[in-house]
C-alpha positions as CSV (number, residue, x, y, z in Angstrom):
1,M,0.5,-15.2,12.4
2,R,1.5,-18.8,13.4
3,P,0.2,-18.5,17.0
4,V,-3.2,-17.4,15.6
5,Q,-3.2,-20.1,12.9
6,N,-2.5,-22.7,15.5
7,V,-5.7,-21.7,17.3
8,F,-8.0,-21.1,14.3
9,D,-8.3,-23.8,11.7
10,S,-9.6,-22.1,8.5
11,A,-11.5,-25.2,7.6
12,D,-13.8,-24.4,10.6
13,Y,-14.7,-21.0,9.0
14,P,-16.0,-21.7,5.5
15,D,-17.3,-18.1,5.1
16,L,-13.7,-16.7,5.7
17,L,-12.7,-16.3,2.1
18,V,-9.4,-14.5,2.7
19,G,-7.7,-14.5,6.1
20,L,-5.4,-16.8,8.0
21,E,-3.7,-18.6,5.1
22,G,-2.8,-15.9,2.7
23,P,-0.7,-12.7,2.5
24,D,-3.6,-10.5,1.3
25,D,-4.3,-6.9,2.3
26,A,-7.5,-7.5,4.2
27,A,-9.8,-10.2,5.6
28,V,-12.8,-11.1,3.6
29,W,-16.0,-12.7,5.0
30,Q,-18.8,-14.1,2.7
31,L,-22.2,-12.5,3.4
32,D,-24.2,-14.2,0.7
33,N,-23.8,-15.6,-2.8
34,K,-22.9,-12.2,-4.2
35,R,-21.4,-10.0,-1.5
36,A,-18.6,-10.2,1.0
37,L,-17.4,-8.0,3.8
38,V,-13.8,-6.7,3.7
39,V,-12.2,-5.7,7.0
40,T,-8.7,-4.2,7.7
41,T,-6.8,-2.2,10.3
42,D,-3.7,-0.2,10.3
43,F,-2.0,2.5,12.4
44,F,1.5,4.0,12.8
45,T,3.5,6.7,14.4
46,P,3.9,10.2,12.7
47,V,5.8,10.3,9.4
48,V,5.4,14.1,8.9
49,D,5.5,17.1,11.3
50,D,2.0,18.6,10.5
51,P,-0.6,16.8,12.7
52,Y,-3.4,17.3,10.1
53,D,-1.3,15.8,7.3
54,Y,-0.4,12.9,9.6
55,G,-4.0,12.1,10.3
56,S,-4.9,12.4,6.6
57,I,-2.0,10.1,5.6
58,A,-2.9,7.5,8.2
59,A,-6.5,7.5,7.1
60,A,-5.6,7.2,3.4
61,N,-3.2,4.4,4.2
62,S,-5.9,2.5,6.2
63,L,-8.4,2.9,3.4
64,S,-6.0,1.6,0.8
65,D,-6.2,-2.0,1.9
66,I,-9.9,-2.0,1.1
67,Y,-9.3,-0.6,-2.4
68,A,-6.5,-3.1,-2.9
69,M,-9.1,-5.9,-2.6
70,G,-11.4,-4.4,-5.2
71,A,-13.8,-3.3,-2.4
72,Q,-15.5,0.0,-1.5
73,P,-15.2,1.1,2.1
74,F,-18.3,2.4,3.9
75,M,-17.5,2.6,7.7
76,A,-14.4,3.1,9.9
77,L,-13.4,3.3,13.5
78,N,-10.6,5.4,14.9
79,I,-7.6,3.8,16.6
80,A,-5.5,6.4,18.6
81,A,-2.8,6.2,21.1
82,L,-1.9,9.7,22.3
83,P,0.5,11.1,25.0
84,P,-1.4,12.7,27.9
85,D,0.7,15.8,27.6
86,L,0.1,16.3,23.9
87,P,-1.7,19.6,23.3
88,A,-5.4,19.2,22.6
89,T,-5.0,21.3,19.5
90,V,-2.5,18.7,18.1
91,S,-4.7,15.7,18.9
92,S,-7.7,17.4,17.4
93,E,-5.9,18.2,14.2
94,I,-4.7,14.5,13.9
95,L,-8.3,13.3,14.2
96,R,-9.7,16.1,12.0
97,G,-7.2,15.1,9.2
98,G,-8.3,11.5,9.5
99,A,-12.0,12.4,9.5
100,E,-11.9,14.7,6.5
101,K,-9.9,12.3,4.4
102,T,-12.3,9.5,5.4
103,R,-15.3,11.7,4.5
104,E,-13.6,12.4,1.1
105,A,-13.7,8.6,0.5
106,G,-17.4,8.6,1.2
107,V,-16.9,6.7,4.5
108,V,-18.2,7.5,7.9
109,I,-16.2,7.2,11.2
110,A,-18.7,5.7,13.6
111,G,-16.5,5.6,16.7
112,G,-13.2,4.2,17.9
113,H,-10.9,3.8,20.8
114,T,-8.2,5.9,22.3
115,V,-5.5,5.0,24.9
116,Q,-2.5,6.9,26.3
117,D,0.9,6.2,25.0
118,K,4.3,7.9,25.0
119,E,4.4,8.3,21.2
120,P,1.4,9.2,19.0
121,K,-0.1,6.5,17.0
122,Y,-3.2,6.8,14.8
123,G,-5.1,4.8,12.2
124,L,-8.4,3.2,11.3
125,V,-10.3,0.0,11.3
126,V,-12.1,0.0,7.9
127,L,-15.0,-2.1,6.6
128,G,-16.0,-2.4,3.0
129,F,-18.2,-4.4,0.6
130,V,-16.9,-6.3,-2.4
131,D,-18.6,-8.2,-5.2
132,K,-17.1,-11.7,-4.8
133,D,-16.6,-12.0,-8.6
134,K,-14.7,-8.8,-8.7
135,M,-12.4,-9.3,-5.8
136,L,-8.7,-8.5,-6.2
137,T,-6.0,-10.7,-4.5
138,K,-2.3,-11.1,-4.5
139,S,-2.6,-14.6,-6.1
140,G,-4.3,-13.3,-9.3
141,L,-1.2,-12.6,-11.4
142,R,-0.8,-14.6,-14.7
143,P,2.1,-15.0,-17.1
144,G,1.9,-12.2,-19.7
145,D,0.3,-9.6,-17.4
146,A,1.9,-6.2,-17.3
147,L,2.8,-4.8,-13.9
148,V,1.3,-1.4,-13.4
149,L,2.1,1.0,-10.5
150,T,-0.2,3.9,-9.5
151,K,2.0,6.1,-7.3
152,P,5.8,6.8,-7.4
153,L,8.3,5.5,-4.8
154,G,10.6,7.2,-2.4
155,F,8.3,8.1,0.4
156,G,10.3,6.3,3.1
157,C,13.7,7.8,2.5
158,T,12.2,11.3,2.1
159,T,10.2,11.3,5.3
160,T,13.2,9.9,7.1
161,A,15.2,12.8,5.7
162,L,12.6,15.0,7.3
163,K,13.1,13.4,10.7
164,Q,16.9,13.9,10.3
165,E,16.3,17.6,9.3
166,K,17.8,17.0,5.9
167,A,14.7,17.3,3.7
168,D,13.7,20.2,1.4
169,A,10.2,21.7,2.0
170,A,9.3,21.2,-1.6
171,D,10.1,17.5,-1.5
172,I,8.0,17.0,1.6
173,R,5.1,18.8,0.0
174,E,5.3,16.5,-3.0
175,V,5.4,13.4,-0.8
176,V,2.5,14.5,1.4
177,A,0.4,15.2,-1.7
178,W,1.0,11.6,-2.9
179,M,0.5,10.0,0.6
180,T,-2.8,11.8,1.1
181,R,-4.1,10.8,-2.3
182,L,-6.7,8.0,-2.0
183,N,-6.3,4.8,-4.0
184,R,-10.1,4.9,-4.7
185,T,-9.9,5.8,-8.4
186,A,-7.1,3.2,-8.9
187,G,-9.2,0.5,-7.2
188,L,-12.3,1.4,-9.3
189,L,-10.3,1.3,-12.5
190,A,-9.0,-2.2,-11.6
191,T,-12.5,-3.5,-11.0
192,E,-13.9,-1.7,-14.1
193,F,-11.4,-3.7,-16.3
194,G,-12.1,-7.0,-14.5
195,L,-8.5,-7.3,-13.1
196,S,-7.8,-10.1,-10.6
197,A,-4.4,-9.2,-9.1
198,A,-3.6,-6.2,-6.9
199,T,-1.8,-5.1,-3.7
200,D,-0.9,-1.8,-2.2
201,V,2.8,-0.9,-1.9
202,T,3.4,-0.1,1.8
203,G,5.8,-1.2,4.5
204,F,7.3,-4.2,2.8
205,S,8.3,-2.0,-0.2
206,L,7.8,-2.6,-3.9
207,L,10.0,-5.7,-4.0
208,G,8.5,-7.1,-0.8
209,H,4.9,-6.8,-1.8
210,G,5.8,-7.7,-5.4
211,F,7.4,-10.9,-4.2
212,E,4.3,-11.7,-2.1
213,M,2.2,-11.4,-5.3
214,A,4.6,-13.5,-7.3
215,N,4.9,-16.2,-4.7
216,A,1.1,-16.4,-4.1
217,S,0.5,-16.5,-7.9
218,G,3.3,-19.0,-8.7
219,V,5.0,-16.7,-11.2
220,A,8.1,-14.6,-11.7
221,L,8.3,-10.8,-12.1
222,H,10.6,-8.9,-14.5
223,I,10.9,-5.2,-13.4
224,D,12.4,-2.5,-15.6
225,Y,14.2,-0.1,-13.3
226,A,14.2,2.7,-15.9
227,Q,10.3,2.7,-15.9
228,I,9.8,3.0,-12.1
229,P,8.6,6.4,-11.0
230,F,10.2,8.2,-8.1
231,V,9.4,11.4,-6.3
232,K,11.9,14.2,-7.1
233,G,14.0,13.9,-4.0
234,A,14.3,10.1,-3.8
235,R,17.7,9.7,-5.4
236,K,19.2,12.6,-3.4
237,Y,18.0,11.1,-0.1
238,A,19.0,7.6,-1.2
239,E,22.6,8.8,-1.7
240,M,22.4,10.4,1.8
241,W,21.3,7.0,3.0
242,T,18.3,8.3,4.9
243,F,16.4,5.0,4.7
244,P,14.1,4.0,7.5
245,G,15.2,0.8,9.4
246,G,12.5,-1.2,7.6
247,A,14.4,-0.9,4.3
248,S,17.3,-3.0,5.7
249,D,14.8,-5.4,7.1
250,N,13.1,-5.7,3.8
251,R,16.3,-6.4,2.0
252,A,17.3,-9.0,4.6
253,H,14.0,-10.8,4.3
254,F,13.3,-10.5,0.5
255,G,16.7,-9.9,-1.0
256,S,17.5,-13.6,-1.7
257,Q,14.4,-13.6,-4.0
258,V,15.6,-10.7,-6.1
259,T,18.3,-10.6,-8.9
260,F,19.6,-7.2,-9.9
261,Y,21.4,-6.3,-13.1
262,P,25.0,-5.5,-12.1
263,S,24.6,-1.9,-13.4
264,I,22.0,-1.1,-10.7
265,D,23.9,0.4,-7.7
266,E,23.2,-0.1,-4.1
267,A,21.3,3.1,-3.5
268,S,19.1,2.3,-6.4
269,Q,18.5,-1.2,-5.1
270,M,17.6,0.1,-1.7
271,L,15.0,2.5,-3.2
272,L,13.1,-0.7,-4.2
273,F,13.3,-2.0,-0.6
274,D,12.2,1.4,0.8
275,P,9.1,1.1,3.0
276,Q,6.2,3.2,1.6
277,T,3.4,4.8,3.7
278,S,0.1,5.1,1.8
279,G,1.8,4.0,-1.4
280,G,0.1,3.1,-4.7
281,L,-1.5,0.0,-6.0
282,L,0.5,-2.6,-7.9
283,L,-1.8,-4.2,-10.5
284,G,-1.5,-7.1,-12.9
285,V,-3.1,-6.0,-16.3
286,P,-3.5,-8.5,-19.1
287,Q,-1.6,-7.3,-22.2
288,E,-4.7,-7.3,-24.4
289,K,-6.3,-4.7,-22.0
290,L,-3.3,-2.6,-21.4
291,D,-3.7,0.1,-24.0
292,V,-7.4,0.7,-23.3
293,F,-6.6,0.6,-19.5
294,K,-4.0,3.3,-19.9
295,A,-6.3,5.4,-22.0
296,R,-9.1,5.1,-19.4
297,A,-6.7,5.9,-16.6
298,K,-5.8,9.2,-18.4
299,E,-9.5,10.0,-18.7
300,V,-10.1,9.7,-15.0
301,D,-6.9,11.5,-14.0
302,Q,-5.3,8.3,-12.5
303,P,-1.5,8.2,-13.0
304,V,-0.2,4.8,-14.1
305,W,3.3,3.5,-14.9
306,V,4.0,0.2,-16.6
307,I,7.1,-1.1,-14.7
308,G,7.4,-4.7,-15.8
309,D,5.9,-8.0,-16.8
310,V,4.9,-11.3,-15.3
311,Y,6.5,-14.6,-16.5
312,E,6.6,-18.2,-15.7
313,G,9.1,-19.0,-13.0
314,Q,10.0,-17.8,-9.5
315,G,11.4,-14.7,-7.9
316,I,12.0,-11.2,-9.2
317,E,14.6,-9.9,-11.7
318,V,15.3,-6.2,-11.8
319,M,16.6,-5.0,-15.2
320,E,18.0,-1.7,-16.4
């Protein structure tokens, strides 16, 4: 981002509420005294074999950044890079998967752009509206908050096992079901309870995105490994070491900020550095709201797991 920051001075753009200077999930532009426009974009290469599922996952992942800001998406644009020799049936299924998942979110795809490339890439530009007073950011954590996660972990090592032809079909079905699940209900739950801190857990892993939140908020995180949810095959694939390359990158970049209890083995540690595609939201929930929050989450069929707490200090400690 530094080359961009060197060109654009945020002081020249007072209506840019979130953008160049922070690690948040989307850019936010003030429209008036009440509303702001939230804008994000994301795209990636296939993580599963089925083209429809790939399009659906990519759309859910792109929409997630809007929900992580406490906003509601309303319009999207396709971004596609497709090989010229890719069968039209495959290309159309990718786009159909994205379109139907976007429609499920109540969002319209109003256009987009496609180029030719050797490897398929697909995603969305997404726009949403947010009430400025209800916006979620990574800097909103406060000491005493509970850390709440809304999807399990283990997507990266499981989909890499698929690429290496080591994955069981049932494990892939489970992961696809989670990756295609929208974070809409989780985002609405966060705004209903007036939360101020959120991010979605994606490529930088639980620990990477968790550290971004801790650093932006000036706090420390204590994470209880035993309370972290994982998809069924995660441990099996971790022991096979089917981690994507990004897991090692995450450990190299964020590892110095994390202290693990000695009883947590290397495979378990790497699961917390595992890049997630269309992962859940990581929320900071004040303790006085936690019981009612969990009860309400059950009412609206939103899975939640309390995985740790926020304290004064710096960095992340992972306990067992």
